[in-house]
N, C-alpha and C positions, 0 to 999 in steps of 0.2 A: 228184422233184417232180411228174413226169408221172403216176406211179402214184397219188400222193396226190390229184391233181386228178381223175383218172378214177374213183378209188374214191369220191370225194365226190359225183360226179355219180350214181353208183350209189346212194349213200346217199339222195340227193334223190329218185331215181326210186322207191325203196321206199316213200317217204312221200307222194309226189305222183304220181298216175296220169297227169298231163299231161306229165311229164318223159320225154323219150326221147333216145336216143343215136344219132348217125349218124357212122359212121367210114368211112375210105377205105383205110387201109393199116396196120391194127393188127398188131403182131407176135403170134406164137403165145402163147396163154395169157393175153393181156391182156383183162381184163373177162370172163373165162369165167363167173363167177357171174352177172353181168348177163345174158349170153347164154342161160344155162341156166334161170334163174329168171324172167326177164321177156323172153322171146324176141320178143314182139309189139312191144316198144319198144326193141329192139336191132337196128339196121339197118346192114348192112355193104354199101356200094355200090361198092367198088373205086375205082380211081384215076380219078375223074370229078368233080373238085371243083366245077366250074361247075354241073353237074347237081345235086349234093348241096346247094349253097346255095339253088338254086331250089326243091328239094324241101323244105328246111327252112323257107323262106319260106311255102310253101303250107301246111305243117303248122302254122306259127305263126298263120296266118290262121284256122285251125280251132281255135284256143285251146290248142294244144300248146306245150310249151316245149322246143324242140330244142337239144341240145348237140352241136356238130359238131367233130370232131377230125381233124386231119391235120397235115402238116409246115407250119411257119409260112410259108415262101416260097410254097407252093402255095396256101394259103388267102388270102394277101394279094396276090400278084402274078397268079396264074393266073386267079382268079375275081373280080378287082377290080370289073368291071362288075356282076356279080351281087350283090356285097356292097353296092355303091352303090345300084343301082336296085331290087333285090328286097328288101333289108333296110333300109338307111338311109332311103331315100325314104319308105318306109311305116312307119318306126320300129317294126319288128317285133322281138319279144323272142327273138332267136336268139343263143345264145352260141357264138362261134367260139373254139376252143382250138388255138393254134398251137404245135406241138412244135418245139423247137430254136431259140428266139429267140437272136439274136446269132450267135456263132461255134460253137455247140454241134456242128453237123455240119461243122466245118472241113475234115476230110479228104475230104469229098465235093465240095468246090469251090464256086465262086460260085453255082451253081444251087440249092444247099441252104443257103447262108449267109444268114440273115435279118438283113441289116445295116441295112435301111431299113423294116422292118415297122411300127415305131412311127411313123415319119415318114408313111408311107402312111396308116395308120389315123387319125392325128391330123387329117388334112384332112377327114374325113367328118363331116357333120352327124349328130347323134344317137348317135354311137358313143362308148361307154365303153371305156376301155383300162385293163387291170389287168396289173401286172407285179410279182409277189411276189418276195421275197428268200429265202424258205425254205419248207419244206413246211408248217410250222405256219400261216404267214400264208396260204399257198395254200388250205388247207382252210377256214379261217375266212372267206376272201373268197368262195370258191365257194359256201359255204352261204348267202351273202347275195345271190347273183345273181338269185334269183327275185323279189327286191324291185325290180329294175331293169326298167323298162317297155319299154326299147328294146334295140338290138343291143349286144353286148359282145364285146370281143376280149381273151382271156386269153393272155398270153405266157408260155410255159413254158421255164425254163432247164434245165440239164443234169441236175439232181438230185444228191442227196447233200450238199447244202450244210449247213453247221453251222446249227443252230437258234439264231436270235438274237432272235426276237420273242416268246418265251413270256411275258415280263413285261408285254407291251404290249396295249392294247386295240386290236383290229383292226377297221376299218370301211372299206367302199368310200367313196372320196372324202376320206379323212382321212389326213394324214401322221402319222408317229410320230418321236419323238426317241430314236434309238438311243444317242446320246451327247449330253449336255447342250449346248444352243446356247451359243456364245461369240461373240466378235467375228469369229472365223474359222470357216467351216463348209463341210463337204462336204455337197452335196445330191444324193441318189441315187435311182435307181429300179432295180428288179430286183436281180439278184445282185451288182451293183456296190456295194451296201451293205456286203457282206462285205469287198470290197477297201478301201472307205473306212475301215472300222473298223480294219483292219490298218495303213493309212497313218496314221491319227490316233494310233494307239499308238506308231508309230515316231517321229512328230513329237514326241510327249510325251517319249519315252525319249531322243531325240537332242538336242532343243533346249529341252525343258521348256516347250513351248507347248501349251495346251489347244485342241483343235479339235473342234467339234461335228460330229455326223453326223445329218442329218435325212433320213428316207427317205419317198419318195412311192410307195406301191404302186399308187396310181391316177394314171396319167399324164393322163387326161382323164375327168372334169373335175378340175382341180387343187384342192387344199385352199388356197383363196385367203386364208383367215384366217391360216393358218400362214405362207404365202408372203409376205404383206404384212409380217408381223412380222419374218421373216427378212431381207427386203430392206431394211427401214427400220432395223433394229437391228444388223445385221452391218456389218463393214468390208470383209471379203473373202469371196466365195463361189466355190467350184469345184463345178460340176455334173459328174456322172459317169454315163455310160450305155454299154451295149454295143450301140450303134446309131450310125449316122452322125450327126454333129452338125447337118447340114443338115436343118432342119425337125423335129428330134427333141425329146427331153425338155428338153435345155438351151435349145433355141430357145424353147420354151414359157415357160420362166422369164424369158428376156430380153424376150419379147413382153409378158408380164404386167408386168414392171418398167417398160417403156416407157409403159404406160397409167396408171401411178400419177401422182398429182399432182406436178408438176415442183418444187414447193416442198419435197417430202419428200426428205431426204438419203438417198441410195440406196447400197447396197453395190456395190463393184466386182465384176463377175461374169466368170468365165472358164468356157468349156465344154470338156469333154474327152470324147471318144468315139472311134468308129471313123472312119477317113478315108472321104470320099465317092468311093470307087473300088472296083472289083472286085479281090479279092485275087489276086495272081499268085504268092503264096508258098504252098507246101504245108506242112501241119503239123497238130498237134492244136490244140484250142481254146486251151489254156494257152500253147502256143508262139506262136500268132498274136497273142494278147492281149499277150504280152510284146513281140513284134515291133512292135506298134502302140502300145507304151507305155501300155497300159491295165492297170497293175499297181501294187501298193502302193509299191514303191521309187520309181518315177517320180513318183507323185502326192505322195508325201512331199516330194520335192525341189521339185516345182512349187508346192506350197502354201507351203513355207518361203520360196522366192524371191519368191512373190507377196506374202507378209507383209512381207518386208524391202525 
C-alpha cells in the first residue's frame, strides 16, 4: 500500500508542477523515478521530522503542494506542535503520509507502534484523516487530495492486502458498503475492513445471520449521511479499528450518535480496537493483533453474543 501511495504522489507531480515530495527515511530504490526525473521537487531531509513539517508549511505558503512521508509515530508524536501550529492553525494544504499505522512495525516495539495516531490527529481542527483498506482505494483517494484545501493525514497499513474495493465508487469523505447493511453491522476503517468481511462470512456460515460491513476510509470528516442511516436503522453496531479505542474512530461514531435527536431510536454500539497501553509483548503484527483479540474469530463471537 505504501508503494501505491508514493507512486500516486509521483503521478500527481508529473501532472502538477506545484506538487513536491519531502521524505525523511526512504529505503533504497523507493521513488527512484521521481528522484531522477523531477529532482528539484524531490527533497530528502533525513531524520528531522519537525524541521520537515516547518519546511512543508513554508512551501505551502508559496503555493506548493507538499507531500511529506515518514513513519507514522514520528510524524504524529515527534512533530505534533509543528503539525498543530504550522499546518492546522493556518489550514495549509500539506499532506502527511504516515507509514506503519497500527501494529505494522510491531517487532520494533512501542516507539514504532502507531497505536494512537488516529486519536491524535482527530483532535486537530482543519485536519482530514484518510485510512484506506487496500491499494485500489489508496490510489483513488490520493488522486483526490489536491481538491482538499487544508492539511491531510494518510495512514498507511502494511500492504499486500486483498483488493476489496474495485466495484465501489471511492471518494474522500464518503463511506462504502462492502457488504449490504442489515440490522447488525461492522463499521470499519483502514485494513480492519478485511477482518470484518472475514468475520461476517464466519457468522453467516456458522449461525446463518447476515452482518453488514460499512467502511469509512475517511475518519475525519465522517460521512454523516451514511452514519445517521446506520445508527438509526441498525440494531447492533460493532466498530473496528487498529488504533486505541480512546478518542479513535469508534469514539467518533459514539460522539456523533450522542448528538442525534434523542427521539431517534439508535443502535447499540460497541467499540473494538487496541488497548490504551504500550505493548509489553514482542511479536509480529498478526501475532499482536491476535493477542489483543483484533481478529475475525474473536469478532465473530463478539457480534454473535451481542446479537443474542
